[in-house]
SEVEXDO-168287 format. One record per residue: residue number from 1; x, y, z of N, C-alpha, C, O in turn; residue in three letters. Coordinates in pm, 1 decimal. Atoms other than C-alpha are relative to their C-alpha. Layout:
> NUM:X:Y:Z:X:Y:Z:X:Y:Z:X:Y:Z:ALA
...
This chain:
> 1:110.7:-118.6:-16.1:-14.6:8.4:17.4:99.3:125.5:-25.5:198.9:139.7:45.4:MET
> 2:-85.4:-132.0:8.6:142.0:346.4:-109.8:-41.4:90.1:121.4:-142.3:74.3:190.2:THR
> 3:21.3:-100.1:-113.0:174.7:634.1:139.0:-143.6:66.9:-52.4:-223.6:100.9:34.7:ILE
> 4:112.6:-82.4:44.0:-109.7:799.4:-71.8:-129.3:-93.4:35.3:-231.8:-40.6:78.6:PHE
> 5:109.4:66.0:-42.0:-339.4:499.5:-14.8:-20.9:5.8:141.9:-129.6:42.2:186.7:GLU
> 6:8.5:-21.0:-138.0:-280.6:495.9:333.5:-62.7:122.1:51.1:-151.5:117.4:136.2:LYS
> 7:54.4:-135.8:-62.6:-344.6:884.6:387.3:-156.5:-33.1:-45.6:-240.7:-47.2:43.2:GLU
> 8:162.5:9.0:38.1:-693.9:832.8:191.1:-60.3:-94.0:70.7:-178.2:-76.0:101.4:LEU
> 9:83.1:94.6:-98.2:-777.0:538.0:396.0:-42.7:67.3:138.0:-153.6:55.8:190.2:GLN
> 10:11.6:-57.4:-109.7:-725.2:733.6:692.4:-108.8:125.9:-2.4:-195.2:150.4:81.8:THR
> 11:141.9:-108.7:6.0:-944.5:1041.4:559.7:-125.7:-52.5:-26.0:-225.8:12.9:3.2:LEU
> 12:130.2:67.6:46.9:-1209.1:801.4:430.8:-15.1:-141.5:54.5:-30.9:-238.3:-19.8:LYS
> 13:-34.7:159.1:-59.3:-1184.3:493.1:669.6:-126.0:-76.0:-38.5:-109.3:-196.5:-57.1:PRO
> 14:119.5:91.9:29.0:-1545.0:370.0:587.7:7.0:-42.5:-136.7:-99.3:-93.6:-171.9:TYR
> 15:-9.3:33.8:130.8:-1437.1:297.0:226.9:106.9:-50.2:-36.9:194.0:34.8:-55.3:ASP
> 16:-131.3:47.0:32.9:-1160.9:72.1:133.8:65.1:55.5:-141.0:-8.3:67.3:-239.1:PRO
> 17:-60.6:-81.0:89.2:-909.1:238.9:-103.0:94.3:-99.9:-62.5:148.6:-185.7:7.1:VAL
> 18:-123.7:68.3:83.3:-668.6:80.9:-391.8:22.2:80.0:-106.9:-57.0:151.0:-169.0:GLN
> 19:-65.8:-81.1:116.4:-442.4:219.7:-633.2:-42.5:-63.8:-144.2:-46.9:-185.6:-161.2:PHE
> 20:78.1:28.1:128.0:-586.7:200.6:-983.6:129.3:6.4:-114.2:143.2:-77.0:-203.6:THR
> 21:-115.5:-18.6:108.8:-266.5:322.5:-1187.6:22.2:142.6:0.6:-10.2:225.7:85.4:GLY
> 22:-33.7:-153.5:39.1:-139.4:634.8:-1354.1:-96.7:36.3:-117.0:-122.6:-26.6:-219.6:LYS
> 23:105.9:-59.3:73.8:-394.1:867.1:-1492.8:68.2:20.6:-138.3:185.5:57.8:-138.8:ASP
> 24:-56.6:-21.6:141.5:-339.0:886.4:-1897.7:29.1:165.4:-25.9:136.9:202.5:-72.5:LYS
> 25:-22.2:-131.3:12.3:-384.9:1268.5:-1904.1:90.7:68.1:87.2:146.2:168.8:43.2:LYS
> 26:-75.7:-95.6:-89.9:-194.6:1393.9:-1611.4:119.1:-72.0:39.8:206.2:-6.6:97.1:THR
> 27:-107.7:72.4:-56.8:54.2:1104.9:-1538.8:0.4:-20.0:147.1:92.6:-82.2:199.9:GLY
> 28:-0.1:4.6:-158.2:-38.1:1127.1:-1168.4:-77.6:-121.8:27.2:-161.6:-164.5:-51.9:LEU
> 29:84.0:112.8:-49.8:-167.2:828.4:-962.7:-129.5:31.7:17.0:-167.5:142.5:55.0:ASP
> 30:156.1:-7.9:-28.0:-541.7:752.9:-950.7:-29.3:-102.2:93.0:19.0:-212.7:68.7:PHE
> 31:37.0:101.7:-110.6:-683.2:564.0:-636.3:-173.3:4.4:-23.4:-235.0:104.6:-59.5:ILE
> 32:129.2:17.7:-1.5:-1039.1:431.0:-631.4:-47.0:-50.0:140.9:26.7:-106.5:221.7:THR
> 33:69.1:48.7:-101.2:-1288.9:360.7:-370.6:-111.8:-86.6:-37.0:-120.4:-119.2:-155.4:THR
> 34:113.6:64.3:44.8:-1599.8:168.4:-369.9:-112.3:107.8:-79.9:-190.0:74.3:-169.3:ALA
> 35:81.7:-114.1:40.1:-1781.5:500.5:-442.7:46.6:107.7:-91.9:-35.9:158.8:-167.7:GLY
> 36:-62.9:-71.7:83.9:-1546.1:719.9:-619.4:144.3:-32.3:-42.7:203.7:-128.8:5.5:HIS
> 37:-131.0:-12.4:35.2:-1212.2:786.0:-793.1:64.9:135.6:44.3:8.7:244.7:54.6:GLY
> 38:-70.2:-128.9:-48.4:-946.1:1019.0:-676.7:137.9:20.5:-76.2:224.3:-66.6:-86.9:TYR
> 39:-135.6:-21.7:68.1:-665.9:1182.1:-869.2:94.6:65.2:117.1:66.0:162.1:187.5:LEU
> 40:-96.7:-38.2:-96.0:-365.5:1214.6:-653.8:82.0:98.4:-49.7:142.8:82.4:-155.6:VAL
> 41:-94.5:-104.2:47.1:-179.4:1540.6:-669.6:88.6:11.8:118.2:38.8:63.9:218.0:VAL
> 42:-85.3:-21.1:-124.5:123.2:1532.0:-421.5:11.5:145.2:34.4:5.7:231.6:-53.1:PRO
> 43:-5.5:-140.2:-43.6:156.7:1845.1:-215.2:153.1:16.3:7.5:217.7:4.7:111.7:ARG
> 44:-151.5:-27.9:-10.8:512.3:1917.4:-317.9:22.7:149.9:-33.5:136.5:173.6:-74.0:ASP
> 45:-11.9:-142.8:21.3:480.6:2293.7:-366.0:-4.6:46.9:-143.3:15.4:164.0:-175.5:GLY
> 46:-2.7:-23.6:147.1:451.3:2267.0:-740.1:-131.6:77.7:-49.0:-229.8:84.3:24.9:SER
> 47:137.0:-79.1:58.7:184.1:2468.2:-944.6:-96.8:-88.6:-5.6:-205.3:-46.7:34.8:HIS
> 48:93.4:101.4:-14.8:-1.9:2152.8:-977.7:-55.8:8.9:116.5:-176.7:31.3:122.8:GLN
> 49:38.5:28.0:-152.6:-21.1:2118.2:-595.6:-98.2:128.0:34.9:-206.4:108.2:90.1:ALA
> 50:55.5:-111.5:-30.2:-135.0:2476.1:-562.2:-138.5:0.3:-45.9:-235.5:8.8:29.4:VAL
> 51:121.5:30.0:57.6:-400.9:2434.8:-816.7:-88.9:-86.4:55.9:-204.9:-48.1:70.9:THR
> 52:72.8:114.1:-51.6:-526.5:2112.0:-671.4:-70.8:43.3:120.1:-191.9:25.6:133.6:ALA
> 53:56.5:-58.4:-127.4:-575.7:2273.6:-331.4:-98.7:93.3:-9.8:-191.1:98.5:71.4:PHE
> 54:85.4:-103.6:17.1:-745.6:2562.0:-472.5:-146.7:-63.6:-33.2:-250.9:-31.2:23.8:ARG
> 55:127.4:53.0:51.2:-1006.0:2342.9:-666.7:-60.9:-88.0:96.9:-183.9:-85.9:100.2:ILE
> 56:61.0:107.3:-90.7:-1062.3:2064.4:-392.9:-93.2:70.3:91.7:-66.3:154.1:177.8:CYS
> 57:129.4:-34.5:-90.0:-1409.1:2115.2:-248.9:-70.6:-131.7:44.7:-120.2:-148.7:156.0:LYS
> 58:50.7:137.9:-43.7:-1528.5:1758.4:-257.8:73.9:-120.2:30.8:28.9:-219.4:88.2:TYR
> 59:-98.0:101.4:-32.4:-1221.0:1556.9:-244.4:74.1:24.8:136.8:13.7:85.7:225.0:GLY
> 60:-88.7:-2.7:-132.1:-966.2:1552.5:39.5:127.2:59.8:-13.6:203.7:44.2:-108.8:PHE
> 61:-145.8:-61.3:-5.8:-673.9:1745.6:135.9:83.8:-63.9:126.2:61.8:-46.0:246.0:LYS
> 62:-82.9:75.9:-107.4:-421.3:1539.1:318.2:137.8:56.3:24.1:171.2:145.4:-54.1:GLY
> 63:-145.9:-28.1:-25.7:-62.7:1593.3:448.7:85.5:6.2:-108.9:163.0:98.0:-135.9:LYS
> 64:-94.3:40.7:105.8:94.8:1434.2:160.3:-44.2:47.4:-147.4:38.7:92.5:-226.5:HIS
> 65:68.6:-28.5:120.8:-136.9:1498.5:-135.0:-150.2:57.0:17.9:-216.4:46.4:121.1:ALA
> 66:140.8:-37.6:9.4:-469.0:1655.1:-245.2:-67.4:-105.6:-81.0:-11.0:-153.4:-179.5:VAL
> 67:58.5:111.5:59.4:-702.3:1403.6:-351.1:-132.6:43.7:-58.7:-235.5:46.5:8.9:TYR
> 68:112.8:-40.1:75.6:-941.3:1526.8:-633.4:-93.9:-80.2:-53.2:-67.3:-169.8:-133.4:LEU
> 69:123.6:107.8:41.9:-1278.3:1367.1:-685.5:-11.8:2.7:-158.1:5.5:104.8:-224.6:GLU
> 70:2.4:11.7:136.8:-1324.7:1231.6:-1033.3:-109.8:83.5:-100.0:-93.8:128.5:-213.4:GLU
> 71:120.9:-38.4:66.7:-1666.3:1355.1:-1115.4:-5.8:177.9:-17.7:-53.6:233.3:-116.7:ASP
> 72:0.9:-142.1:-2.1:-1626.9:1730.7:-1039.2:140.3:78.6:-21.6:155.3:168.9:-103.9:CYS
> 73:-125.2:-87.4:-14.2:-1256.0:1845.3:-954.8:101.9:-55.8:-111.8:195.7:9.1:-158.3:GLU
> 74:-91.6:61.8:117.6:-1093.2:1612.3:-1214.5:22.0:99.0:-129.6:127.0:150.3:-168.3:TYR
> 75:0.9:-77.6:130.5:-1195.7:1798.7:-1525.7:42.3:135.2:19.3:104.1:187.9:-73.3:GLY
> 76:-18.9:-144.9:-42.4:-1154.8:2138.1:-1369.5:168.0:10.9:-4.7:223.6:105.3:-60.8:GLU
> 77:-118.6:15.3:-10.5:-799.5:2031.4:-1301.6:80.6:-33.2:-118.2:192.7:15.7:-132.6:PHE
> 78:-74.5:35.5:134.0:-694.0:1885.4:-1635.2:-1.6:115.3:-80.0:96.3:142.0:-149.7:VAL
> 79:21.9:-125.8:79.3:-840.6:2214.7:-1792.3:98.1:116.3:19.8:123.7:204.5:-62.2:LYS
> 80:-94.4:-104.9:-48.7:-590.1:2418.0:-1582.2:133.0:-28.3:-35.1:220.6:54.8:-11.3:SER
> 81:-134.7:42.7:29.8:-291.8:2219.0:-1711.1:52.6:71.5:-112.6:166.7:48.3:-152.6:LEU
């Protein structure tokens, strides 16, 4: 289990998480749960991290990454690239 999977599991303990793979549009990790998918944007101080933090309203903001929810935030993030 990756550090991002572990973190999302603590942020969303009621829903098992699993690494799905790399997102083709962004090259970032993608994690799924029973109900949603999340694009993992590492909180590394990059422009992508700042943008993800600003966009995130439905996903989760963790210590290691911002987890953008696939239905609403993912598309907005991809448009910003």
